[in-house]
C-alpha positions as CSV (number, residue, x, y, z in Angstrom):
1,M,-21.5,-65.9,7.1
2,C,-18.0,-65.1,5.9
3,R,-16.5,-67.2,8.7
4,N,-18.4,-70.3,7.4
5,S,-17.6,-69.7,3.7
6,P,-14.7,-71.2,1.9
7,P,-11.4,-69.2,2.5
8,R,-11.1,-68.1,-1.1
9,Y,-14.4,-66.2,-0.9
10,C,-13.4,-64.5,2.3
11,R,-10.1,-63.2,0.8
12,A,-11.8,-62.1,-2.4
13,S,-14.4,-60.1,-0.5
14,E,-11.8,-58.5,1.7
15,T,-9.7,-57.5,-1.3
16,S,-12.7,-56.0,-3.0
17,F,-13.5,-54.0,0.1
18,V,-10.0,-52.6,0.4
19,R,-9.9,-51.6,-3.3
20,K,-13.2,-49.8,-2.9
21,K,-12.1,-48.0,0.2
22,K,-8.8,-46.8,-1.6
23,A,-10.8,-45.7,-4.6
24,L,-13.2,-43.7,-2.3
25,V,-10.3,-42.0,-0.5
26,A,-8.6,-41.2,-3.8
27,S,-11.7,-39.7,-5.3
28,S,-12.2,-37.4,-2.2
29,K,-8.8,-35.8,-2.7
30,P,-8.5,-32.5,-4.8
31,K,-7.3,-33.2,-8.3
32,F,-4.3,-31.1,-9.3
33,D,-2.7,-32.4,-12.5
34,K,-0.1,-29.7,-12.3
35,I,0.8,-27.3,-9.6
36,I,1.4,-23.8,-11.0
37,P,4.4,-22.0,-9.4
38,N,3.5,-19.3,-6.9
39,P,2.1,-16.4,-9.0
40,F,2.4,-13.8,-6.2
41,I,5.9,-12.5,-7.0
42,P,8.0,-10.5,-6.7
43,R,7.5,-10.4,-2.9
44,S,9.5,-7.2,-2.6
45,G,11.2,-4.6,-4.9
46,I,10.0,-3.3,-8.3
47,V,7.6,-5.2,-10.5
48,K,9.6,-5.2,-13.8
49,N,7.5,-7.8,-15.6
50,S,4.8,-6.0,-17.6
51,Q,2.7,-9.2,-17.5
52,K,2.5,-8.9,-13.7
53,F,2.1,-5.2,-13.3
54,F,-1.4,-4.5,-12.0
55,G,-3.8,-1.9,-10.6
56,R,-2.6,1.5,-11.9
57,E,-4.1,1.7,-15.3
58,K,-6.1,4.9,-14.6
59,E,-3.0,6.6,-13.1
60,L,-1.0,5.6,-16.1
61,N,-3.5,7.1,-18.5
62,R,-3.6,10.4,-16.5
63,I,0.2,10.6,-16.3
64,F,0.7,10.2,-20.1
65,E,-2.1,12.7,-20.7
66,T,-0.2,15.2,-18.5
67,L,3.2,14.4,-20.1
68,N,1.7,14.8,-23.6
69,S,0.2,18.2,-22.6
70,G,3.8,19.5,-22.0
71,S,4.0,19.2,-18.2
72,S,6.1,17.0,-16.0
73,V,4.6,14.8,-13.3
74,A,5.3,14.2,-9.6
75,L,4.0,10.9,-8.1
76,I,3.1,11.6,-4.5
77,G,2.2,8.8,-2.1
78,G,3.4,6.9,1.0
79,R,6.2,4.5,1.2
80,E,5.7,0.9,0.0
81,I,2.7,1.9,-2.1
82,G,4.1,1.0,-5.5
83,K,5.5,4.2,-6.9
84,S,8.8,2.6,-8.0
85,S,6.9,-0.1,-10.0
86,L,4.7,2.6,-11.5
87,L,7.8,4.6,-12.6
88,W,9.2,1.4,-14.2
89,A,5.9,0.9,-16.1
90,I,6.0,4.4,-17.3
91,S,9.6,3.9,-18.6
92,Q,8.5,0.8,-20.5
93,Q,5.5,2.5,-22.2
94,A,7.1,5.9,-22.9
95,E,8.2,5.0,-26.4
96,T,4.8,4.2,-27.6
97,K,2.6,6.5,-25.5
98,L,4.5,9.8,-25.6
99,I,3.9,12.1,-28.6
100,P,6.5,12.7,-29.8
101,S,8.3,9.6,-28.5
102,R,11.0,10.1,-25.8
103,K,13.7,7.8,-24.5
104,A,13.1,6.9,-20.9
105,I,15.9,7.1,-18.3
106,Y,15.3,5.7,-14.8
107,L,17.5,6.8,-11.9
108,D,17.1,5.5,-8.4
109,M,18.3,8.5,-6.3
110,S,18.8,6.2,-3.3
111,Q,21.9,4.9,-5.2
112,V,23.2,8.4,-5.9
113,Y,25.7,9.7,-3.4
114,D,25.8,13.5,-4.2
115,E,25.4,16.1,-6.8
116,E,28.5,15.1,-8.7
117,D,27.4,11.5,-8.7
118,F,24.0,12.5,-10.1
119,Y,25.6,14.3,-13.1
120,Y,27.8,11.3,-13.7
121,A,24.8,8.9,-13.6
122,L,22.7,11.0,-15.8
123,C,25.4,11.6,-18.5
124,S,26.3,7.9,-18.4
125,E,22.7,6.8,-19.0
126,V,22.3,9.4,-21.8
127,G,25.6,8.3,-23.3
128,I,27.4,11.7,-23.3
129,E,30.5,13.0,-21.7
130,D,30.3,13.8,-18.0
131,C,29.3,17.5,-17.8
132,K,26.9,20.0,-16.2
133,G,25.6,23.6,-16.6
134,I,25.5,25.0,-20.1
135,R,27.4,22.1,-21.6
136,L,24.9,19.6,-20.3
137,T,22.0,21.7,-21.6
138,R,23.5,21.9,-25.1
139,A,24.3,18.2,-25.1
140,L,20.7,17.3,-24.1
141,Q,19.2,19.7,-26.6
142,K,20.9,17.6,-29.4
143,Q,19.5,14.3,-28.2
144,R,17.0,12.6,-30.5
145,P,14.7,11.3,-29.4
146,Q,14.3,13.7,-26.5
147,L,14.4,12.3,-23.0
148,L,12.0,11.4,-20.2
149,L,13.9,11.4,-16.9
150,L,12.3,9.3,-14.1
151,L,13.7,10.1,-10.7
152,D,12.8,7.6,-7.9
153,E,13.3,8.6,-4.2
154,I,13.8,12.3,-5.1
155,E,13.9,13.0,-1.3
156,K,17.6,12.2,-1.6
157,M,18.0,15.7,-3.2
158,T,17.3,17.3,0.1
159,W,20.3,15.7,1.7
160,D,23.8,17.1,2.2
161,G,25.7,17.0,-1.1
162,F,22.8,18.4,-3.2
163,T,22.1,22.1,-3.7
164,N,19.6,24.3,-5.4
165,Q,22.0,24.4,-8.3
166,V,21.2,20.9,-9.6
167,R,17.5,21.2,-8.9
168,G,17.5,24.6,-10.7
169,Q,19.2,23.0,-13.7
170,L,16.6,20.3,-13.8
171,R,13.9,22.9,-13.8
172,G,15.5,24.7,-16.7
173,L,15.9,21.5,-18.7
174,A,12.2,20.5,-18.2
175,N,10.7,24.0,-18.8
176,G,8.8,24.5,-22.0
177,H,6.7,22.4,-24.3
178,D,9.6,21.3,-26.4
179,A,12.0,21.0,-23.4
180,P,15.0,18.5,-23.8
181,L,13.8,16.8,-20.6
182,R,10.4,15.8,-19.4
183,L,10.4,14.7,-15.7
184,V,8.5,12.1,-13.7
185,V,9.6,12.2,-10.1
186,A,8.4,10.1,-7.1
187,A,8.2,11.4,-3.5
188,S,6.4,10.7,-0.3
189,T,5.4,14.3,0.3
190,S,4.4,17.3,-1.8
191,L,7.4,18.9,-3.6
192,D,6.7,22.3,-2.1
193,Q,7.1,20.8,1.3
194,L,10.1,18.7,0.3
195,F,12.1,21.7,-1.0
196,P,11.2,24.6,1.3
197,D,14.8,25.9,1.2
198,S,14.1,27.4,-2.3
199,N,11.4,29.7,-0.9
200,E,13.6,30.7,2.0
201,I,16.3,32.2,-0.2
202,G,13.8,33.9,-2.5
203,M,13.9,31.4,-5.3
204,V,11.0,29.7,-7.0
205,S,10.6,26.1,-5.8
206,P,12.5,24.0,-8.4
207,F,9.5,22.0,-9.5
208,Q,6.8,24.6,-9.0
209,N,4.6,24.8,-12.2
210,I,6.8,22.2,-13.8
211,C,5.5,19.0,-12.2
212,L,1.8,18.4,-11.7
213,E,1.2,16.1,-8.8
214,E,-0.5,12.7,-9.2
215,Q,-1.6,11.2,-5.9
216,I,-0.9,7.5,-5.6
217,N,-3.4,5.9,-3.3
218,L,-3.7,2.6,-1.4
219,W,-5.6,-0.2,-3.2
220,D,-9.3,-0.4,-2.4
221,E,-11.2,-3.6,-1.8
222,A,-12.3,-4.0,-5.4
223,T,-8.7,-3.6,-6.6
224,V,-7.4,-6.2,-4.1
225,R,-10.1,-8.7,-5.3
226,N,-9.3,-8.1,-8.9
227,F,-5.6,-8.5,-8.2
228,I,-6.1,-11.9,-6.6
229,S,-8.4,-13.0,-9.5
230,F,-5.9,-11.8,-12.0
231,R,-3.0,-13.7,-10.5
232,L,-5.1,-16.9,-9.9
233,E,-6.6,-16.9,-13.4
234,D,-6.7,-20.4,-14.9
235,N,-5.2,-21.8,-11.7
236,P,-6.7,-24.9,-9.9
237,I,-5.9,-23.2,-6.6
238,Q,-8.4,-20.5,-5.6
239,F,-8.6,-18.6,-2.4
240,T,-11.7,-18.8,-0.2
241,E,-13.9,-15.8,0.5
242,A,-12.7,-15.9,4.2
243,E,-9.0,-15.8,3.0
244,I,-9.6,-12.9,0.7
245,T,-11.4,-11.0,3.4
246,Q,-8.6,-11.6,5.8
247,I,-6.1,-10.3,3.2
248,I,-8.1,-7.2,2.7
249,N,-8.6,-6.5,6.4
250,N,-5.0,-7.2,7.4
251,C,-3.0,-5.5,4.6
252,G,-4.6,-2.0,4.6
253,G,-4.4,-1.6,0.9
254,F,-0.6,-1.7,0.7
255,P,0.4,-3.6,-2.5
256,K,3.6,-5.0,-1.0
257,E,1.8,-6.5,2.1
258,I,-1.0,-7.8,-0.1
259,M,1.6,-9.6,-2.3
260,Q,3.3,-11.1,0.8
261,M,0.1,-12.4,2.4
262,C,-1.1,-13.8,-0.9
263,Y,2.2,-15.5,-1.5
264,L,2.0,-17.2,2.0
265,T,-1.6,-18.2,1.5
266,Y,-0.8,-19.8,-1.9
267,A,2.2,-21.6,-0.4
268,R,0.0,-23.2,2.2
269,Y,-2.2,-24.6,-0.5
270,V,0.8,-26.1,-2.3
271,E,2.1,-27.6,0.9
272,G,-1.3,-29.2,1.5
273,V,-1.4,-30.7,-2.0
274,N,2.1,-32.1,-1.6
275,I,1.1,-33.8,1.7
276,I,-2.0,-35.4,0.0
277,R,0.1,-36.6,-2.9
278,N,2.7,-38.2,-0.6
279,S,0.1,-39.8,1.7
């Protein structure tokens, strides 16, 4: 037995056993040569990185088909559903997908205080002197390339400080196949419901027959799965089926919530890898 053997054999045997045990433990740990930074960003706000924009290809195709037919577009969908990110994607692709090409101008109406502020913001983005009415119309008619105006949070135009006058001018500027403006607006409800005051005073709703509505829906299960696969492509970390199912069931198809939960799930994997490395 080891107890009756020379001491040197006992020490050698014990050392060999310890080495084998360490090697066995090391081989059982997941191998991550490099941890990739969390790919589930941004966790909030607009997705401005075209490489990370996902899931609205069909909507984009329909939107550009509508714009190229001579109509404007209204994106209609609930809050936190990705309308702002879709507007941004439209602005980035307008130059190449619109025929003829138009210069895209994005305005977040939640940052605009009132009607006067709107005219200032629009003229500033176009690069013309602050004006409205016929002077604005003539100035925009001279613009080459013509303009694609994207208005986010257009509900703001129902607040105090905005009148039918500014909405009527937008209608006039966007009316016609060769109009100086083409519009893409984002709202949570149908535009006819959003601006009922126009009908009350005997006017045509400012966007009636101007903006064709495109419904922006929640992500379905297939889209969520494709999104996770897209973000984890070539990544040593992969979510389990149970984790993916939990994300689908808990987030209800809202892109922002899906992004948040995926971010936290990925972060737990990274934390676990760091614990193993330091053990």
